[in-house]
C-alpha positions in Angstrom: 36.3 -5.8 -13.3 33.8 -3.1 -14.3 35.2 -0.1 -16.2 34.5 2.3 -13.3 36.9 0.5 -11.0 39.8 2.0 -12.9 38.6 5.5 -12.2 37.5 4.9 -8.6 40.4 2.8 -7.6 39.7 1.0 -4.3 36.2 2.4 -4.0 34.5 -0.2 -6.1 32.9 -1.7 -3.0 30.7 1.3 -2.6 28.4 0.6 -5.5 27.2 -2.8 -4.2 26.9 -1.2 -0.8 24.8 1.6 -2.1 22.6 -0.9 -4.0 22.0 -2.9 -0.8 21.1 0.3 1.1 18.7 1.3 -1.5 17.1 -2.1 -1.5 16.9 -2.2 2.2 15.1 1.2 2.3 12.6 0.1 -0.4 11.8 -3.2 1.5 11.4 -1.2 4.8 9.0 1.3 3.0 7.0 -1.6 1.5 6.7 -3.4 4.8 5.9 -0.2 6.7 3.4 1.0 4.1 1.6 -2.3 3.3 2.3 -4.6 6.2 -0.6 -3.7 8.4 -3.2 -2.2 6.1 -6.0 -4.0 7.8 -5.2 -2.5 11.2 -4.6 1.1 9.8 -7.8 1.3 7.8 -8.9 4.1 10.1 -12.3 2.8 10.9 -13.6 1.8 14.3 -15.9 -1.3 14.6 -18.9 0.9 15.1 -18.2 2.8 11.8 -18.0 -0.5 9.9 -21.5 -1.5 11.2 -22.8 1.9 10.2 -21.4 1.5 6.7 -22.9 -1.9 6.4 -26.3 -0.6 7.5 -26.0 2.2 5.0 -25.1 -0.1 2.2 -28.1 -2.3 3.0 -30.4 0.7 2.9 -28.9 1.8 -0.5 -29.5 -1.7 -1.9 -33.1 -1.5 -0.8 -33.5 1.9 -2.4 -32.1 0.5 -5.7 -34.5 -2.4 -5.5 -37.4 0.0 -5.0 -36.3 2.1 -8.0 -36.0 -1.0 -10.2 -39.5 -2.1 -9.2 -41.2 1.3 -9.7 -39.4 3.4 -12.3 -40.8 6.8 -12.5 
């Protein structure tokens, strides 16, 4: 028996219970926070198309600058 059971008496069961509760809270937080990152990205499909178009324009600008450095 661990040394704290002598001090706590019959309350030794509370430490594993607290550990399980903490682990449950952490699992819940991880699932809640990271489980649906793709859906909670905050961008609508139209925004994604706009971002892709802007990225393509930036790539073209970089190509122009590489061809004609001033």
